[in-house]
Biotite code that builds the C-alpha atoms (Angstrom):
import biotite.structure as struc

atoms = struc.array([
    struc.Atom([-131.103, 18.135, 58.840], chain_id="A", res_id=1, res_name="MET", atom_name="CA", element="C"),
    struc.Atom([-128.985, 21.091, 59.206], chain_id="A", res_id=2, res_name="LYS", atom_name="CA", element="C"),
    struc.Atom([-130.356, 21.878, 62.722], chain_id="A", res_id=3, res_name="LYS", atom_name="CA", element="C"),
    struc.Atom([-129.634, 18.220, 63.846], chain_id="A", res_id=4, res_name="TYR", atom_name="CA", element="C"),
    struc.Atom([-126.191, 18.212, 62.684], chain_id="A", res_id=5, res_name="PHE", atom_name="CA", element="C"),
    struc.Atom([-125.277, 21.489, 64.356], chain_id="A", res_id=6, res_name="ILE", atom_name="CA", element="C"),
    struc.Atom([-126.979, 20.263, 67.421], chain_id="A", res_id=7, res_name="THR", atom_name="CA", element="C"),
    struc.Atom([-124.371, 17.029, 67.099], chain_id="A", res_id=8, res_name="GLY", atom_name="CA", element="C"),
    struc.Atom([-121.660, 19.509, 66.833], chain_id="A", res_id=9, res_name="LEU", atom_name="CA", element="C"),
    struc.Atom([-122.485, 21.239, 69.649], chain_id="A", res_id=10, res_name="VAL", atom_name="CA", element="C"),
    struc.Atom([-122.617, 18.038, 71.727], chain_id="A", res_id=11, res_name="ILE", atom_name="CA", element="C"),
    struc.Atom([-119.309, 16.382, 70.382], chain_id="A", res_id=12, res_name="LEU", atom_name="CA", element="C"),
    struc.Atom([-117.143, 19.608, 69.657], chain_id="A", res_id=13, res_name="LEU", atom_name="CA", element="C"),
    struc.Atom([-116.331, 20.201, 73.028], chain_id="A", res_id=14, res_name="PRO", atom_name="CA", element="C"),
    struc.Atom([-115.898, 16.929, 74.003], chain_id="A", res_id=15, res_name="VAL", atom_name="CA", element="C"),
    struc.Atom([-113.662, 16.083, 71.333], chain_id="A", res_id=16, res_name="ALA", atom_name="CA", element="C"),
    struc.Atom([-111.817, 18.883, 72.178], chain_id="A", res_id=17, res_name="VAL", atom_name="CA", element="C"),
    struc.Atom([-111.868, 18.532, 75.770], chain_id="A", res_id=18, res_name="THR", atom_name="CA", element="C"),
    struc.Atom([-110.230, 14.605, 75.393], chain_id="A", res_id=19, res_name="VAL", atom_name="CA", element="C"),
    struc.Atom([-107.566, 16.041, 72.751], chain_id="A", res_id=20, res_name="ALA", atom_name="CA", element="C"),
    struc.Atom([-106.260, 18.491, 75.313], chain_id="A", res_id=21, res_name="ILE", atom_name="CA", element="C"),
    struc.Atom([-106.056, 15.562, 78.347], chain_id="A", res_id=22, res_name="VAL", atom_name="CA", element="C"),
    struc.Atom([-104.472, 13.229, 76.217], chain_id="A", res_id=23, res_name="VAL", atom_name="CA", element="C"),
    struc.Atom([-101.907, 15.807, 75.222], chain_id="A", res_id=24, res_name="PHE", atom_name="CA", element="C"),
    struc.Atom([-101.698, 16.547, 78.659], chain_id="A", res_id=25, res_name="LEU", atom_name="CA", element="C"),
    struc.Atom([-100.973, 13.013, 79.815], chain_id="A", res_id=26, res_name="MET", atom_name="CA", element="C"),
    struc.Atom([-98.713, 12.384, 77.280], chain_id="A", res_id=27, res_name="ASN", atom_name="CA", element="C"),
    struc.Atom([-96.598, 15.115, 78.046], chain_id="A", res_id=28, res_name="PHE", atom_name="CA", element="C"),
    struc.Atom([-96.448, 14.572, 81.780], chain_id="A", res_id=29, res_name="LEU", atom_name="CA", element="C"),
    struc.Atom([-95.743, 10.304, 81.370], chain_id="A", res_id=30, res_name="THR", atom_name="CA", element="C"),
    struc.Atom([-93.629, 10.209, 78.406], chain_id="A", res_id=31, res_name="LYS", atom_name="CA", element="C"),
    struc.Atom([-90.484, 10.683, 80.441], chain_id="A", res_id=32, res_name="PRO", atom_name="CA", element="C"),
    struc.Atom([-91.218, 8.102, 82.952], chain_id="A", res_id=33, res_name="PHE", atom_name="CA", element="C"),
    struc.Atom([-93.048, 5.728, 80.476], chain_id="A", res_id=34, res_name="MET", atom_name="CA", element="C"),
    struc.Atom([-89.822, 3.653, 79.904], chain_id="A", res_id=35, res_name="GLY", atom_name="CA", element="C"),
    struc.Atom([-89.476, 3.138, 83.286], chain_id="A", res_id=36, res_name="LEU", atom_name="CA", element="C"),
    struc.Atom([-92.612, 2.461, 84.920], chain_id="A", res_id=37, res_name="VAL", atom_name="CA", element="C"),
    struc.Atom([-93.452, -0.102, 82.048], chain_id="A", res_id=38, res_name="MET", atom_name="CA", element="C"),
    struc.Atom([-90.208, -1.922, 82.329], chain_id="A", res_id=39, res_name="LYS", atom_name="CA", element="C"),
    struc.Atom([-91.111, -2.371, 85.819], chain_id="A", res_id=40, res_name="LEU", atom_name="CA", element="C"),
    struc.Atom([-94.233, -3.320, 85.230], chain_id="A", res_id=41, res_name="LEU", atom_name="CA", element="C"),
    struc.Atom([-93.812, -5.948, 82.680], chain_id="A", res_id=42, res_name="SER", atom_name="CA", element="C"),
    struc.Atom([-92.307, -8.254, 85.681], chain_id="A", res_id=43, res_name="HIS", atom_name="CA", element="C"),
    struc.Atom([-95.552, -8.450, 87.137], chain_id="A", res_id=44, res_name="THR", atom_name="CA", element="C"),
    struc.Atom([-98.711, -10.411, 86.255], chain_id="A", res_id=45, res_name="ASP", atom_name="CA", element="C"),
    struc.Atom([-99.674, -6.995, 84.319], chain_id="A", res_id=46, res_name="VAL", atom_name="CA", element="C"),
    struc.Atom([-98.373, -7.617, 80.871], chain_id="A", res_id=47, res_name="LYS", atom_name="CA", element="C"),
    struc.Atom([-100.824, -10.839, 80.501], chain_id="A", res_id=48, res_name="ASN", atom_name="CA", element="C"),
    struc.Atom([-103.839, -9.102, 81.799], chain_id="A", res_id=49, res_name="ILE", atom_name="CA", element="C"),
    struc.Atom([-106.231, -7.512, 79.317], chain_id="A", res_id=50, res_name="GLY", atom_name="CA", element="C"),
    struc.Atom([-109.621, -5.462, 80.320], chain_id="A", res_id=51, res_name="PHE", atom_name="CA", element="C"),
    struc.Atom([-112.369, -5.267, 78.282], chain_id="A", res_id=52, res_name="LEU", atom_name="CA", element="C"),
    struc.Atom([-111.760, -4.217, 74.705], chain_id="A", res_id=53, res_name="ILE", atom_name="CA", element="C"),
    struc.Atom([-108.207, -3.130, 76.163], chain_id="A", res_id=54, res_name="PHE", atom_name="CA", element="C"),
    struc.Atom([-105.049, -5.586, 75.204], chain_id="A", res_id=55, res_name="SER", atom_name="CA", element="C"),
    struc.Atom([-102.311, -6.483, 77.612], chain_id="A", res_id=56, res_name="PRO", atom_name="CA", element="C"),
    struc.Atom([-100.602, -3.757, 75.881], chain_id="A", res_id=57, res_name="GLU", atom_name="CA", element="C"),
    struc.Atom([-102.863, -1.349, 76.149], chain_id="A", res_id=58, res_name="GLN", atom_name="CA", element="C"),
    struc.Atom([-103.449, -2.164, 80.047], chain_id="A", res_id=59, res_name="VAL", atom_name="CA", element="C"),
    struc.Atom([-99.860, -2.005, 80.719], chain_id="A", res_id=60, res_name="LEU", atom_name="CA", element="C"),
    struc.Atom([-99.210, 1.738, 78.584], chain_id="A", res_id=61, res_name="ARG", atom_name="CA", element="C"),
    struc.Atom([-102.656, 3.124, 80.206], chain_id="A", res_id=62, res_name="TYR", atom_name="CA", element="C"),
    struc.Atom([-102.083, 1.366, 83.442], chain_id="A", res_id=63, res_name="GLY", atom_name="CA", element="C"),
    struc.Atom([-98.126, 3.276, 83.520], chain_id="A", res_id=64, res_name="SER", atom_name="CA", element="C"),
    struc.Atom([-99.537, 6.768, 82.622], chain_id="A", res_id=65, res_name="GLN", atom_name="CA", element="C"),
    struc.Atom([-101.998, 6.521, 85.558], chain_id="A", res_id=66, res_name="ILE", atom_name="CA", element="C"),
    struc.Atom([-99.592, 5.319, 88.123], chain_id="A", res_id=67, res_name="ILE", atom_name="CA", element="C"),
    struc.Atom([-97.684, 8.459, 86.898], chain_id="A", res_id=68, res_name="ILE", atom_name="CA", element="C"),
    struc.Atom([-100.300, 10.703, 87.338], chain_id="A", res_id=69, res_name="LEU", atom_name="CA", element="C"),
    struc.Atom([-100.867, 9.541, 90.995], chain_id="A", res_id=70, res_name="ILE", atom_name="CA", element="C"),
    struc.Atom([-97.307, 9.642, 91.891], chain_id="A", res_id=71, res_name="ALA", atom_name="CA", element="C"),
    struc.Atom([-96.518, 13.025, 90.357], chain_id="A", res_id=72, res_name="LEU", atom_name="CA", element="C"),
    struc.Atom([-99.906, 14.253, 92.178], chain_id="A", res_id=73, res_name="PHE", atom_name="CA", element="C"),
    struc.Atom([-98.759, 12.663, 95.457], chain_id="A", res_id=74, res_name="LEU", atom_name="CA", element="C"),
    struc.Atom([-95.322, 14.438, 94.714], chain_id="A", res_id=75, res_name="ILE", atom_name="CA", element="C"),
    struc.Atom([-96.510, 17.880, 94.057], chain_id="A", res_id=76, res_name="THR", atom_name="CA", element="C"),
    struc.Atom([-98.277, 17.718, 96.797], chain_id="A", res_id=77, res_name="LEU", atom_name="CA", element="C"),
    struc.Atom([-95.584, 16.572, 99.399], chain_id="A", res_id=78, res_name="ALA", atom_name="CA", element="C"),
    struc.Atom([-93.919, 19.165, 98.164], chain_id="A", res_id=79, res_name="ILE", atom_name="CA", element="C"),
    struc.Atom([-96.121, 21.851, 98.696], chain_id="A", res_id=80, res_name="GLY", atom_name="CA", element="C"),
    struc.Atom([-96.642, 20.748, 102.129], chain_id="A", res_id=81, res_name="PHE", atom_name="CA", element="C"),
    struc.Atom([-92.570, 20.223, 102.774], chain_id="A", res_id=82, res_name="ILE", atom_name="CA", element="C"),
    struc.Atom([-92.068, 23.957, 101.162], chain_id="A", res_id=83, res_name="GLY", atom_name="CA", element="C"),
    struc.Atom([-94.230, 25.448, 103.423], chain_id="A", res_id=84, res_name="ARG", atom_name="CA", element="C"),
    struc.Atom([-91.857, 24.242, 106.459], chain_id="A", res_id=85, res_name="LEU", atom_name="CA", element="C"),
    struc.Atom([-89.333, 27.068, 107.534], chain_id="A", res_id=86, res_name="PHE", atom_name="CA", element="C"),
    struc.Atom([-86.445, 24.965, 107.565], chain_id="A", res_id=87, res_name="ILE", atom_name="CA", element="C"),
    struc.Atom([-87.093, 23.858, 103.944], chain_id="A", res_id=88, res_name="VAL", atom_name="CA", element="C"),
    struc.Atom([-87.899, 27.145, 102.516], chain_id="A", res_id=89, res_name="LYS", atom_name="CA", element="C"),
    struc.Atom([-84.273, 28.232, 103.585], chain_id="A", res_id=90, res_name="ALA", atom_name="CA", element="C"),
    struc.Atom([-83.035, 25.870, 101.836], chain_id="A", res_id=91, res_name="PHE", atom_name="CA", element="C"),
    struc.Atom([-85.432, 26.181, 98.672], chain_id="A", res_id=92, res_name="PHE", atom_name="CA", element="C"),
    struc.Atom([-84.376, 30.093, 98.762], chain_id="A", res_id=93, res_name="ARG", atom_name="CA", element="C"),
    struc.Atom([-80.664, 29.011, 98.863], chain_id="A", res_id=94, res_name="LEU", atom_name="CA", element="C"),
    struc.Atom([-81.264, 26.522, 95.797], chain_id="A", res_id=95, res_name="SER", atom_name="CA", element="C"),
    struc.Atom([-83.281, 29.434, 93.904], chain_id="A", res_id=96, res_name="ASP", atom_name="CA", element="C"),
    struc.Atom([-80.023, 31.581, 94.289], chain_id="A", res_id=97, res_name="LYS", atom_name="CA", element="C"),
    struc.Atom([-77.777, 28.887, 93.020], chain_id="A", res_id=98, res_name="ILE", atom_name="CA", element="C"),
    struc.Atom([-79.530, 28.152, 90.079], chain_id="A", res_id=99, res_name="LEU", atom_name="CA", element="C"),
    struc.Atom([-80.086, 32.043, 89.360], chain_id="A", res_id=100, res_name="HIS", atom_name="CA", element="C"),
    struc.Atom([-76.223, 31.931, 89.059], chain_id="A", res_id=101, res_name="LYS", atom_name="CA", element="C"),
    struc.Atom([-75.403, 29.346, 86.971], chain_id="A", res_id=102, res_name="ILE", atom_name="CA", element="C"),
    struc.Atom([-74.839, 30.100, 83.037], chain_id="A", res_id=103, res_name="PRO", atom_name="CA", element="C"),
    struc.Atom([-77.694, 29.182, 80.769], chain_id="A", res_id=104, res_name="LEU", atom_name="CA", element="C"),
    struc.Atom([-79.902, 27.103, 83.554], chain_id="A", res_id=105, res_name="VAL", atom_name="CA", element="C"),
    struc.Atom([-80.981, 30.687, 84.888], chain_id="A", res_id=106, res_name="ASN", atom_name="CA", element="C"),
    struc.Atom([-82.200, 32.088, 81.679], chain_id="A", res_id=107, res_name="LYS", atom_name="CA", element="C"),
    struc.Atom([-84.670, 29.186, 81.396], chain_id="A", res_id=108, res_name="VAL", atom_name="CA", element="C"),
    struc.Atom([-85.297, 28.792, 84.941], chain_id="A", res_id=109, res_name="TYR", atom_name="CA", element="C"),
    struc.Atom([-85.928, 32.472, 85.702], chain_id="A", res_id=110, res_name="LYS", atom_name="CA", element="C"),
    struc.Atom([-88.368, 32.471, 82.111], chain_id="A", res_id=111, res_name="THR", atom_name="CA", element="C"),
    struc.Atom([-90.334, 29.596, 83.866], chain_id="A", res_id=112, res_name="THR", atom_name="CA", element="C"),
    struc.Atom([-90.346, 31.177, 87.318], chain_id="A", res_id=113, res_name="GLN", atom_name="CA", element="C"),
    struc.Atom([-91.738, 34.547, 86.154], chain_id="A", res_id=114, res_name="ASP", atom_name="CA", element="C"),
    struc.Atom([-94.408, 33.035, 83.966], chain_id="A", res_id=115, res_name="ILE", atom_name="CA", element="C"),
    struc.Atom([-95.811, 30.734, 86.738], chain_id="A", res_id=116, res_name="ILE", atom_name="CA", element="C"),
    struc.Atom([-95.271, 33.899, 89.064], chain_id="A", res_id=117, res_name="LYS", atom_name="CA", element="C"),
    struc.Atom([-97.547, 35.838, 86.916], chain_id="A", res_id=118, res_name="THR", atom_name="CA", element="C"),
    struc.Atom([-100.260, 33.455, 86.159], chain_id="A", res_id=119, res_name="LEU", atom_name="CA", element="C"),
    struc.Atom([-100.804, 31.537, 88.924], chain_id="A", res_id=120, res_name="PHE", atom_name="CA", element="C"),
    struc.Atom([-99.606, 33.742, 92.172], chain_id="A", res_id=121, res_name="VAL", atom_name="CA", element="C"),
    struc.Atom([-99.584, 37.474, 91.192], chain_id="A", res_id=122, res_name="THR", atom_name="CA", element="C"),
    struc.Atom([-103.357, 39.416, 90.809], chain_id="A", res_id=123, res_name="ASP", atom_name="CA", element="C"),
    struc.Atom([-102.054, 41.622, 88.637], chain_id="A", res_id=124, res_name="LYS", atom_name="CA", element="C"),
    struc.Atom([-104.796, 41.160, 86.343], chain_id="A", res_id=125, res_name="GLY", atom_name="CA", element="C"),
    struc.Atom([-103.671, 39.606, 83.581], chain_id="A", res_id=126, res_name="SER", atom_name="CA", element="C"),
    struc.Atom([-105.942, 37.681, 81.189], chain_id="A", res_id=127, res_name="PHE", atom_name="CA", element="C"),
    struc.Atom([-108.653, 39.468, 83.054], chain_id="A", res_id=128, res_name="LYS", atom_name="CA", element="C"),
    struc.Atom([-109.814, 42.138, 80.806], chain_id="A", res_id=129, res_name="GLN", atom_name="CA", element="C"),
    struc.Atom([-111.282, 40.724, 77.203], chain_id="A", res_id=130, res_name="VAL", atom_name="CA", element="C"),
    struc.Atom([-111.140, 42.874, 74.111], chain_id="A", res_id=131, res_name="VAL", atom_name="CA", element="C"),
    struc.Atom([-111.818, 42.605, 70.413], chain_id="A", res_id=132, res_name="MET", atom_name="CA", element="C"),
    struc.Atom([-108.707, 43.630, 67.624], chain_id="A", res_id=133, res_name="VAL", atom_name="CA", element="C"),
    struc.Atom([-108.532, 44.123, 64.395], chain_id="A", res_id=134, res_name="PRO", atom_name="CA", element="C"),
    struc.Atom([-106.561, 41.131, 63.328], chain_id="A", res_id=135, res_name="PHE", atom_name="CA", element="C"),
    struc.Atom([-105.598, 39.937, 60.639], chain_id="A", res_id=136, res_name="PRO", atom_name="CA", element="C"),
    struc.Atom([-106.451, 43.280, 59.325], chain_id="A", res_id=137, res_name="ASN", atom_name="CA", element="C"),
    struc.Atom([-108.347, 46.592, 60.204], chain_id="A", res_id=138, res_name="LYS", atom_name="CA", element="C"),
    struc.Atom([-111.650, 45.241, 58.619], chain_id="A", res_id=139, res_name="ASP", atom_name="CA", element="C"),
    struc.Atom([-112.347, 41.691, 60.524], chain_id="A", res_id=140, res_name="THR", atom_name="CA", element="C"),
    struc.Atom([-111.590, 41.881, 64.579], chain_id="A", res_id=141, res_name="TYR", atom_name="CA", element="C"),
    struc.Atom([-110.964, 38.829, 66.964], chain_id="A", res_id=142, res_name="CYS", atom_name="CA", element="C"),
    struc.Atom([-111.235, 38.163, 70.565], chain_id="A", res_id=143, res_name="LEU", atom_name="CA", element="C"),
    struc.Atom([-107.935, 38.545, 72.693], chain_id="A", res_id=144, res_name="GLY", atom_name="CA", element="C"),
    struc.Atom([-107.005, 38.725, 75.927], chain_id="A", res_id=145, res_name="LEU", atom_name="CA", element="C"),
    struc.Atom([-105.103, 41.853, 77.543], chain_id="A", res_id=146, res_name="VAL", atom_name="CA", element="C"),
    struc.Atom([-101.799, 40.167, 78.867], chain_id="A", res_id=147, res_name="SER", atom_name="CA", element="C"),
    struc.Atom([-100.168, 43.639, 80.149], chain_id="A", res_id=148, res_name="ARG", atom_name="CA", element="C"),
    struc.Atom([-98.652, 46.803, 79.134], chain_id="A", res_id=149, res_name="LYS", atom_name="CA", element="C"),
    struc.Atom([-96.089, 46.156, 76.378], chain_id="A", res_id=150, res_name="SER", atom_name="CA", element="C"),
    struc.Atom([-92.074, 46.354, 76.865], chain_id="A", res_id=151, res_name="PRO", atom_name="CA", element="C"),
    struc.Atom([-90.970, 49.666, 77.272], chain_id="A", res_id=152, res_name="SER", atom_name="CA", element="C"),
    struc.Atom([-88.141, 48.869, 74.615], chain_id="A", res_id=153, res_name="THR", atom_name="CA", element="C"),
    struc.Atom([-90.622, 48.181, 71.871], chain_id="A", res_id=154, res_name="CYS", atom_name="CA", element="C"),
    struc.Atom([-92.647, 51.598, 72.835], chain_id="A", res_id=155, res_name="GLU", atom_name="CA", element="C"),
    struc.Atom([-89.759, 53.600, 72.613], chain_id="A", res_id=156, res_name="LYS", atom_name="CA", element="C"),
    struc.Atom([-88.956, 52.054, 69.099], chain_id="A", res_id=157, res_name="ALA", atom_name="CA", element="C"),
    struc.Atom([-92.717, 52.865, 68.114], chain_id="A", res_id=158, res_name="ALA", atom_name="CA", element="C"),
    struc.Atom([-92.599, 56.164, 70.253], chain_id="A", res_id=159, res_name="ASN", atom_name="CA", element="C"),
    struc.Atom([-96.049, 55.622, 71.513], chain_id="A", res_id=160, res_name="PHE", atom_name="CA", element="C"),
    struc.Atom([-97.681, 53.502, 74.066], chain_id="A", res_id=161, res_name="SER", atom_name="CA", element="C"),
    struc.Atom([-98.771, 49.910, 73.346], chain_id="A", res_id=162, res_name="MET", atom_name="CA", element="C"),
    struc.Atom([-100.787, 47.105, 75.164], chain_id="A", res_id=163, res_name="THR", atom_name="CA", element="C"),
    struc.Atom([-99.940, 43.272, 74.824], chain_id="A", res_id=164, res_name="SER", atom_name="CA", element="C"),
    struc.Atom([-103.132, 40.962, 73.765], chain_id="A", res_id=165, res_name="VAL", atom_name="CA", element="C"),
    struc.Atom([-103.196, 37.172, 73.525], chain_id="A", res_id=166, res_name="PHE", atom_name="CA", element="C"),
    struc.Atom([-105.081, 36.251, 70.918], chain_id="A", res_id=167, res_name="ILE", atom_name="CA", element="C"),
    struc.Atom([-106.183, 32.477, 71.589], chain_id="A", res_id=168, res_name="PRO", atom_name="CA", element="C"),
    struc.Atom([-106.769, 30.370, 68.220], chain_id="A", res_id=169, res_name="THR", atom_name="CA", element="C"),
    struc.Atom([-109.643, 27.859, 67.601], chain_id="A", res_id=170, res_name="THR", atom_name="CA", element="C"),
    struc.Atom([-111.113, 25.506, 68.639], chain_id="A", res_id=171, res_name="PRO", atom_name="CA", element="C"),
    struc.Atom([-107.226, 24.985, 70.725], chain_id="A", res_id=172, res_name="ASN", atom_name="CA", element="C"),
    struc.Atom([-107.199, 28.285, 73.232], chain_id="A", res_id=173, res_name="PRO", atom_name="CA", element="C"),
    struc.Atom([-103.720, 26.963, 74.635], chain_id="A", res_id=174, res_name="THR", atom_name="CA", element="C"),
    struc.Atom([-101.886, 28.098, 71.065], chain_id="A", res_id=175, res_name="THR", atom_name="CA", element="C"),
    struc.Atom([-102.498, 31.612, 69.853], chain_id="A", res_id=176, res_name="GLY", atom_name="CA", element="C"),
    struc.Atom([-100.588, 34.981, 68.676], chain_id="A", res_id=177, res_name="PHE", atom_name="CA", element="C"),
    struc.Atom([-99.035, 37.760, 71.243], chain_id="A", res_id=178, res_name="LEU", atom_name="CA", element="C"),
    struc.Atom([-99.735, 41.273, 69.495], chain_id="A", res_id=179, res_name="LEU", atom_name="CA", element="C"),
    struc.Atom([-99.088, 44.598, 70.580], chain_id="A", res_id=180, res_name="MET", atom_name="CA", element="C"),
    struc.Atom([-101.851, 47.023, 69.819], chain_id="A", res_id=181, res_name="PHE", atom_name="CA", element="C"),
    struc.Atom([-102.449, 50.734, 70.183], chain_id="A", res_id=182, res_name="LYS", atom_name="CA", element="C"),
    struc.Atom([-104.730, 51.514, 73.089], chain_id="A", res_id=183, res_name="LYS", atom_name="CA", element="C"),
    struc.Atom([-107.449, 53.289, 70.908], chain_id="A", res_id=184, res_name="GLU", atom_name="CA", element="C"),
    struc.Atom([-107.396, 50.397, 68.635], chain_id="A", res_id=185, res_name="ASP", atom_name="CA", element="C"),
    struc.Atom([-108.579, 48.281, 70.995], chain_id="A", res_id=186, res_name="LEU", atom_name="CA", element="C"),
    struc.Atom([-112.359, 47.306, 72.172], chain_id="A", res_id=187, res_name="ILE", atom_name="CA", element="C"),
    struc.Atom([-112.992, 46.444, 75.656], chain_id="A", res_id=188, res_name="PHE", atom_name="CA", element="C"),
    struc.Atom([-115.909, 44.537, 76.585], chain_id="A", res_id=189, res_name="LEU", atom_name="CA", element="C"),
    struc.Atom([-117.720, 43.310, 79.302], chain_id="A", res_id=190, res_name="ASP", atom_name="CA", element="C"),
    struc.Atom([-117.218, 39.708, 78.950], chain_id="A", res_id=191, res_name="MET", atom_name="CA", element="C"),
    struc.Atom([-115.833, 37.008, 81.502], chain_id="A", res_id=192, res_name="LYS", atom_name="CA", element="C"),
    struc.Atom([-112.723, 35.446, 80.268], chain_id="A", res_id=193, res_name="THR", atom_name="CA", element="C"),
    struc.Atom([-114.272, 32.111, 80.671], chain_id="A", res_id=194, res_name="GLU", atom_name="CA", element="C"),
    struc.Atom([-117.486, 32.777, 78.479], chain_id="A", res_id=195, res_name="ASP", atom_name="CA", element="C"),
    struc.Atom([-114.837, 34.135, 75.757], chain_id="A", res_id=196, res_name="ALA", atom_name="CA", element="C"),
    struc.Atom([-113.077, 30.577, 75.847], chain_id="A", res_id=197, res_name="ILE", atom_name="CA", element="C"),
    struc.Atom([-116.178, 28.832, 75.327], chain_id="A", res_id=198, res_name="LYS", atom_name="CA", element="C"),
    struc.Atom([-116.876, 31.124, 72.234], chain_id="A", res_id=199, res_name="TYR", atom_name="CA", element="C"),
    struc.Atom([-113.255, 30.418, 70.621], chain_id="A", res_id=200, res_name="ILE", atom_name="CA", element="C"),
    struc.Atom([-113.475, 26.845, 71.726], chain_id="A", res_id=201, res_name="VAL", atom_name="CA", element="C"),
    struc.Atom([-116.683, 26.218, 70.603], chain_id="A", res_id=202, res_name="SER", atom_name="CA", element="C"),
    struc.Atom([-115.942, 28.075, 67.219], chain_id="A", res_id=203, res_name="CYS", atom_name="CA", element="C"),
    struc.Atom([-118.647, 30.697, 67.406], chain_id="A", res_id=204, res_name="GLY", atom_name="CA", element="C"),
    struc.Atom([-121.370, 27.968, 68.218], chain_id="A", res_id=205, res_name="VAL", atom_name="CA", element="C"),
    struc.Atom([-121.756, 28.730, 71.968], chain_id="A", res_id=206, res_name="ILE", atom_name="CA", element="C"),
    struc.Atom([-122.562, 32.891, 72.691], chain_id="A", res_id=207, res_name="LEU", atom_name="CA", element="C"),
    struc.Atom([-121.320, 34.678, 75.575], chain_id="A", res_id=208, res_name="PRO", atom_name="CA", element="C"),
    struc.Atom([-124.734, 36.136, 76.063], chain_id="A", res_id=209, res_name="GLU", atom_name="CA", element="C"),
    struc.Atom([-127.681, 33.914, 77.320], chain_id="A", res_id=210, res_name="ASN", atom_name="CA", element="C"),
    struc.Atom([-130.230, 35.967, 76.474], chain_id="A", res_id=211, res_name="LYS", atom_name="CA", element="C"),
    struc.Atom([-132.075, 35.336, 73.190], chain_id="A", res_id=212, res_name="LYS", atom_name="CA", element="C"),
    struc.Atom([-132.264, 38.501, 70.961], chain_id="A", res_id=213, res_name="ILE", atom_name="CA", element="C"),
    struc.Atom([-135.951, 39.383, 70.254], chain_id="A", res_id=214, res_name="GLU", atom_name="CA", element="C"),
    struc.Atom([-136.875, 37.997, 66.323], chain_id="A", res_id=215, res_name="GLY", atom_name="CA", element="C"),
    struc.Atom([-133.393, 35.818, 66.502], chain_id="A", res_id=216, res_name="GLU", atom_name="CA", element="C"),
    struc.Atom([-134.649, 32.546, 64.700], chain_id="A", res_id=217, res_name="LYS", atom_name="CA", element="C"),
    struc.Atom([-133.353, 29.639, 66.268], chain_id="A", res_id=218, res_name="GLU", atom_name="CA", element="C"),
    struc.Atom([-130.900, 27.706, 64.145], chain_id="A", res_id=219, res_name="ILE", atom_name="CA", element="C"),
])
């Protein structure tokens, strides 16, 4: 019974987490436009159409979300294509300078811009190294991802060098803790980031190593 339950958990948990994350992202991206799109679709015959187990109201809502996601994808694609044109690049550079000079807006804009560049554009190796760190106390360990060297202000205040480490939470790795450790407190692992995330999301069920240890009993 225990073996069957764990097997079912291994199958269902990744699916449940994936669905939860996808639903969260869909709602986050479509919420600002839902009112407008649903109002436009309510003037069509869609508001009276049901589909399988979905009521007309559900069809209207989910249909609006699908339309918004498709529109956002096409708009993003178009902006990326246009952004590569020389004239438009000059326009975007001018817009960038203007946004950097607007009080309050420049703080949010610059912070967001730096984060996006760090994660998707630069190749500085952020979140590429997996480590074990003593957390939440010195007798227990968590898997973490090295982000980069800690801010110099923090190092000067502590009077020693530190490394910033992001510790994802289980089973949702999009949230977590950002902690600073002495380098000698970190245990560097020969593990891929993808394997570490799988291990965290699965609550430790999916092991990074595929090799079965000799003498290990099957669960």
